[in-house]
N, C-alpha and C positions, 0 to 999 in steps of 0.2 A: 383684360389691363398687360400695362408699358411692366419691363421691367429690365433688370441691371442686373449687369457678373460682376462679380468683388474677387476677385481669386484671390488665395492666399495663396499659402508658403504645401507644396506637394507634402513634403513630410507630418507638414499640420500645426497647430499651434495646443499651447494644454489648455484645456477648458473648455466656456461652454460660449458658443455665441446664441444669445435671439435679436430676435427682430420682431421690429411692436412698425403694425401700419395704423392710419386714424378710418377709420368709419367711414367710409362711403355718405352716410346720411345719422345725423340723429340716430333713426332709429331700425339701421342699420343690426343684424341679430351675426355674429361669427364672424364676424371683422377687429381690423383691433388685437387682438389678441394674441401674446405669446407665441411666438415656432420659436425651435431650438434647432439646429444647420449646425453642421460639423465644420468645422474651420479650417478644412481640409482641402487645398484646390476650386476649380472653378466650383462656384455658388454659387443661383439668380434667385433673386430675390426681385419682389417687389419694384417698380424705384422708387417711391417715395418712402420705404420702408427706414426705420432707427434702428442700427444695428446696438446694440447692447452686449460688451464682452467681457467674463466672469474671471476667477483663472486662481490657479493656491502661482505660484515662481515658484518657493519655495525649491530649490532641484531641478529649476530647469532655466532657459535659456529664452530669454523672450527680447532678442538679437533680433529676429524678425520681426517686429511688429515697426521699426523705424524705414522696413524697403514698404509699408503702406499701401495704397495713400490716405493722404493727410484727414481725412473728411473719410474714411469709414466706417467709425466708433460715431457715437453722439455719447455713450459712458462706457467707462471703464471701472473698471473691479476690481481689485490687487490684491492678494495676501503673500506672503514674504518674499513683499519688494525690497534689492536690495540699489544700491548706488548705480549698477548699469541697467538694471529696469526701468529707472526714475527716465536715463539719459535713452531708452528706445523710445516710451509712451512722448518721452518731449518733441515730438515729432510730431505727433500725429493733435495736432491742429485745430481740426473741426472737432473735438472735444468738447463738448458739454456738461460733463460732470467728472470727477473720478479721484477714486478713496483706496487708495492707494495705506498699506496697515509693512509693516515687514519689517527691515533691523536697516532700512538709509537713511545714511545721515547730511547736513544741510548739503555738504556738497553733492549732493544725487537729488536734492530740491533747486539748484540751482541749473539745473539745467531742464528746471519748465517754463522757463521765464516766456515762450514761445506761443505759448497758446489759448493765440485767440480771442474764442470762442466760452473760456470756458466761465460758466454760473459759480459749478460751486467744486469746493475742493475742499478732501480730509485726508489731511498727512496725519500717520497712528506710525511714530516710531519711536523706540525708546533712548537713541542715536540720535532725534533731533533735538536740537536748540536753540530754533529760529532765528542763526546766524543766515543760514540758508537765500531768508525771505530780502536781505537785503538788494540779490538778486533779481528777485523783483521786483521790488517799488521802481515803481515808474516804466516795470513792461507792459507789456503785450497781455499778457497774461492777469496784468492784477488792472490794468486800465479794463478788463469787462467783468471781470470775479464781486458778485453779492454776495457767498456764503462762503468763509470758511472754517473746520473746525480744527484742530491743535490737539492732540489727543496724543500722550507717550511715556516716557515711566515715568521722569522725574527732571529726568537733562532739559525743559522746556524752562527758559531763563525770558521773565514774562515783559523786560525791557526790551528786547529786541524789533515786541510789537513796535515800540516808538520809533525805526528807522520806514514806515509804513505809513501815516503821518502826513497831511496834503498829499499821499501822492497815488488815494485809488477812490474805489469806490466800494467799497463794500458797506453793505446794511447790514449783512449779519457775522456776528463770530463766539462760537462755539472753543473756550478756552475745559480742558479735564486736564483730571493729574496732575493739577499747577494750584500750591495753595492759592486761597482768593483772598489777599489779600490787601494793602493798600501801596502797594510794588504789581500791586497788577492792577489794579484801580488805578495808578494814572496816569499805566500807558494804555491801556484803553482810552479813557478818557481825550486821550492822542487824535483818539482814530475817531472823533466824534466833533457834529457830522461829517460823513455822511452815514454812520457807522448810527443802527441807532434799537439794534436786539443785541443782546447779548449774555448765554447763556456758562451758566459754572453752576460743576457739581465738587465739594472742597472733596482730598480724598476719605477713605471710609477711615472711619474712626471719629474722623475731626468734625466739626459743628462750621456752621459756613458764620463768619464772622459780622453779624446783621449791622453795626455801622459801616460795614463797604460796603454792603449792598444798599444804607440809607444811601450812601453816601452817593451811588451811581445810579443811585431813580432819582433822587436831586436834582442831577445834570442830565434830566432829560430823558435817558433808556429804559428800554423796556428790556428784564435782568427773569428769565426764566420765564417769563414769558407776561410776566407782570410787568404792569406800568401804575402809578400814579402820578398828581401835579409834586412839585413840589412842597406844599405844604404838611400833603403825606407823606412824604417816603417812609418817616419812621416808623410808621403804623404795618405801610406796606411792608416793610422789610424784611416783618419776620411769613409775607407769603408770598416771599420769592424765594425765601428758604425752603418753608413747607415744599414749594414748586420744583424743588430736586430733588425733592425723594419722590424716586420711582416705586413706587406699590402696585406689590404682586397683584392684587386685589382690586383693584379701578376701575376692568375694566368691567368682572363683572359686577359691583354696587353699579356703574352707570345701565349694566345693559339689562339688570331687574329692575331698572323704570324702563316697563315695557310698551306701554302704554299713554301715545302721545295724549292729552288732554285739550283736546284744537278748540282757540276760542282764546284759553287763556294771556295767549300774549296775540297782542293786538295787530295784525299784518298790516303795513306803512307801504306804499311804495311812495308819498309824494310827498317829501321833501315837510311843504309846511300845513300835513298833519302833522308829523316826529314836534316842528317846533312849537303848536298846540300847545301840544301835551307835554312841551320838553319846560315852557310859561307855568306848567299849574304848581301848587305847592309840591305835590311827591314824585318820589325820588322815577329817574326812568330807569331798569331793567334798558340792553339795547342790545339784542342779539347778531347779532349781520351772521346770516347762513348766505347757502346758497344748496340746493336739489342735486346737484353732482358732488354734495360735499359727505361723505362716509360719515366723521366723528362730528357734523353740528348733528346728522340729525341725531344721535349718542345725548346729546347736549341739550337739546331741544327740548326735550320732556320733563331733564329734570329739569330747566329749567321756569316751567309750566307750576311744575310740580312746588316750587319754592314758590315765587308769585300769588301761585294759589293759595299758597302755606299764610304769604303777610298778609289779605284780605288788602285792605284797603289804604295800607302802609308803605308799597311799593305799586307801583306800575310797573307792567311789563309789552316791549314790543318786538317784532322779527323783523326785519327784514331784507328778502331773498335782493346781495347784492345783483343780477342778475339783472332784476324788475328793475330794484330803484340804481342805477347809474350814480348817484350822488354820493352814492353811500359811503364809499370806499374811501372816495377820496374829500370827504366832509371829514371824518373822524380815522381816516392813515393811518385803514387797516390797512396789512403789508399779506393779508391770509385770512381764510374763515376756518371754522368758524373765531371770530374776536368779539367778546361781551365786553360791553361796557357801562359805568351806570356813574346816571348826571344827576345832581340832585343842582339846585335853584340856576340851571342852565347851564354851571360849569365841573365836569369831570372829578369825580370825586376816586377811584380806580379802574383800569379794567382786565382781561386776561384772556388768554388767545389757548385755545385747543378745549379738548373733550375736559372737565376734569366731577367727581362725586360730588356729591349732593354735601355732606358733611366738609371737604373742604372750603366750596361757596359760601355755603352757611358760614363760615370762620373768616370769611375775606367779609362778609356782608358785615357780620356782627361790626369785625372793625370798621368798619362803617356806619355804624351804628344804627343798626338795621336789624334789629332782631327775627328770625325764621326760627316762630313754632316749632314743634317735635312734630 
């Protein structure tokens, strides 16, 4: 196996570096897992290794990051970040994912305009207002960015998002700790398209405004993983609000459905077989899944139980997107699991991610499908 040498500062960097390699074959054992190395001096790693760096920068200078080759890391996750930290990180043009949390300002964000490979960016600071986004508009960073997460302590001004309108490739936006009101909706809608997915959560003690969620859904956005045609937006605004609440016992509910009921969901590979089913009089619940997807394994048994309980009132299909390569494009599904309810050949609503039976049952009820207890 060929190797390469990564030269870190002799005095070392705070935090940890982990590298990953892809298994040589799908069946390979013991390959591809994380290996931790000390970021000090010359470190030998496999030639194809992808390096991840995580550190709490609070009280530490990370100026040495700027001296490393720009393609050293694919992921950097820093806490305690300052403007000085972001200026150093801004030299790492090979980054694909950057997560920075701390006390930085818009001035620091302005230093991130040269990250030409960046796909995912998380900015978390109580002092970030959004003004720094203006420097990213039209930059190499914004040209490559697909997902942006903005969270802080309330200083963020939603109107700053307008600076990105027409000058970005964002598909997914997450905004936290910001009032979900018409001002936010006005700004977000300037980004669509290409923006298709929005995640929001109201501040503690405040309920999400259903009228605002309805407006976003009507514009064609998926909100908190929920999507519905404009005519059904009012019905599923509540579902989008429910999806913003993280239930602590959700995983336990999913894991309680321990046994898969194989055969209740019909396996479909050929598109013609799906078309035949959709032409029938019964609503169809479509489970887009993949064998390598952990959440899919939790969700599919839940859907099996729901479809089984509905009897002749609901049909269900399971589509492995690896086998049926047409499926993700047909349903414009960016990820799995994605579940789509179809009736009379038209989409009624959809959701992504693994959700417990009670949530899915509520959403089906809103679509007029009763699931017996």
